N, C-alpha and C positions, 0 to 999 in steps of 0.2 A: 490395145483392146478395142474391138469393134463397138460402135455405138449401139445402144439398145434401140430397137425399132418399135415404135408405138403407132397404133392407129387410133384416131379419135373420130367417131362417127356421131354427128350432131353438133352443130356449131352455134348453139344458143349461147347465152351468157356463161353457163357452166362449162360447156364443151370448149368454147373458144379460150376461156381462161386456162383450162386444163392443158390444151394444146400448146399455148404460149409458155406456160410454166414448165412443161416437159422439155420444150425446145431450149429454154434458158438453162435448164439443168444438163444440157448437152446431148439430149436424145434426138434420134432421127424420127420425125413425126410426119405421118400422113394424115392430113385433116380432110374430112369428107362431110358432105351435106347435099341434100336435094336442091337446096336454094342456091342458085348460082351467085347471087349477090353476096352471100356469106362466104362462099368459096373465094370469090374475087377479093373480099376484104381481108383475107388471111394469107393469100397465096405467096406474098413476098416475105412472110414472117415465119414460115415453117418449111421443112424440106420439100414437101409436096402437098398440093391441095387439089382435090378432085370433086366433081359433081357426080353422085351416084345414088342409085336406089339400093339401100342396104339389104333389102330382101332378095336381091338378084345375086346369086352365087357367082355367076360369070363376071359381073361387075366388080365384086369384091376381089376376085382373083386378078382381074385386069388392073385394079388399082395397086396391086402388090400387097394387099392385106393378108394374103395366104402365107406370106413370108415374115410377118410381124411376130415379135416376141410376145406382144400383148396388144389386144384391141379393146378399147373402151367404147361402149354404147352410151352416149350422153344425151339420148333423146328424151323428149318430154313425155308426159302422160298420154297425150293424144296420139303418140307414135308407138304405143306399146306393141301392137301387132307387128309392125316393121321390125322393132327390136327383137321380138321373139323369133321371127323368121331368120333374122341376121345372126343371132346367137346360135341357132340350130345349124345354120350353114357353116359358120366358123368352127363349130364343134366337129362337124364332119371333116373339115380340113385338117383337124389336129392342131389348132392354135393352142399353145400351152397355157396361156392366161387370157380369159375372156371376162371382162369386168362390165357390169351393166348397172346403170342407174335405174331405180325403181321407185314408184310413188307410194308403194305399200308393201308390207311384208307378204301379203298373199301373192301379189304379182312377182315379188322377189323369189318366192318358192317356185313359181312356174318357170322363171328364167333359169334358176338353178337346175331344175329338172330337164331343161332343154340343153344344158351344157355350160351355163355361166359358172366360172370358178369362184367369182366373188360378186356380191351385189352391194351397192351403196345406196343410202337413202339420204341425200343431202338436205332435202326439205325437213324430214323428220329429225335428223341430227341437229340441224340449225335451230329448230324450234325447241328441242330439249335443252340445248346450250343456253339459249336466250331465257328460257324459263328458270334455269338454275341461277343465272346471274340476277334475275329479278327477285327471287326469294332469298338470295344471299348476296346482297349488293357488293360485298367485299371481294367477290370472285371477279377477277378481270377476265379470266378464261378458264375453261375446264375441258379436259380430254377424258372421255370415259374409257376405262380399262376393263378387261374381262372380270367377271365375278363380283361386280358391285364396288370396284375400286376406281379412283380418279387420280389424275395428275392435274394440278391446277396452280394458277397464279393468284395469290390472295394479298390484298392490301393490308398492311399491318394496322390493326385496330388502334385508335388514338390512345386508349388507356394502356397499351403495351409499350408505347414510345418511351424510351429511357430505361426500360427493363432489359434484363438479359434474355437471350433467346431460350435458355433452359427453363425460364419461368412459364412458358406456354404449357409444358407438360404438367407443371405443378398446379396450373389453374384450369385443368380439365381438358387439355388438348393433346394428351399423350399419344393418341392414335393417329394424329396428323403429323407425319414425319416430314420435317423441313429438309429438303435436299440442298437448297442454295438460297441466297438472299440477293435480290437485285437492288442495288443502291444507286441513287443519283448523286454523283459527286461533282461539285462545282470546281472546275479547273479553268483558270484564266477567264473567269466570267461566263464560262459555258457549262451547261448541264450535260454531263457525260454519264451514261448508265454503265455500271460495272457489276460483275458478279463477286460476291463475298462468300467465303467459306462459312458453312452453317455450324460454327462453333457454339457450344452451350453458353459460353461467356460473352458472346457477341452482344453488344448493346444495340438495341433496335432504335432506328432513327425515323423521324417523320418522312413519309414518302417511300419507305422501304416496301418492297414486294416480296413475299415469301413464295418460293416454289415448293409446293407440298405434294405428298402422295399419301394415300390412305383410303379407308372405307368412305364411300360417298357421304354418309351421314356425318363423319368426323370432319371432312373437308368443308362441307356446307355449314356446319356449326361454327367453324372458324370464320368463314365468309360472312355469316350473319352478325358476328361481333363487330364488324367494321361499320355498321349502320350508325 
């Protein structure tokens, strides 16, 4: 099977990390930026690195981005005009997936109108996740799902330690479905994290982390109990 080909335009912190992560996953990555220093800094770590003006359609074709399966615009807010022109150019080329970073939903809608098939809001999403872990300290992480649902990791509240997992439902948490339990097991003096099946009769231990899914309010209510 041929490697998937990705283009990543914009090599700031977000774009560089994305390009390297895709490369580690086995993808063919073309990394691009107007700043030659950023291109030089990544050229030995990806399949190809080029300096280009992403608003220049000829330059995009010359870099091979017209043959990519997916191109990601990881440009910052100050480069919105360039991203908009680049998205429009790639849409005319018929690129099947065009993903663009956007600083706001208003600009995201503009990018979609120009041809972006997906818009991501890393700053907004990061702020939302931090806010949720602040109001519900027991949440180690939370992934928003469609229609007001979440998948999250929740530290077991101290007052549930020693109780059976099934007791969560009996004590007001029936709507937070536990999918698995992450448990830290001491083996030969080393702490090893392992996954345990979420059986109703499983006795919860100090340090257990519940992987739960459910409505946002149910997941956050469980996270607040860990305070």
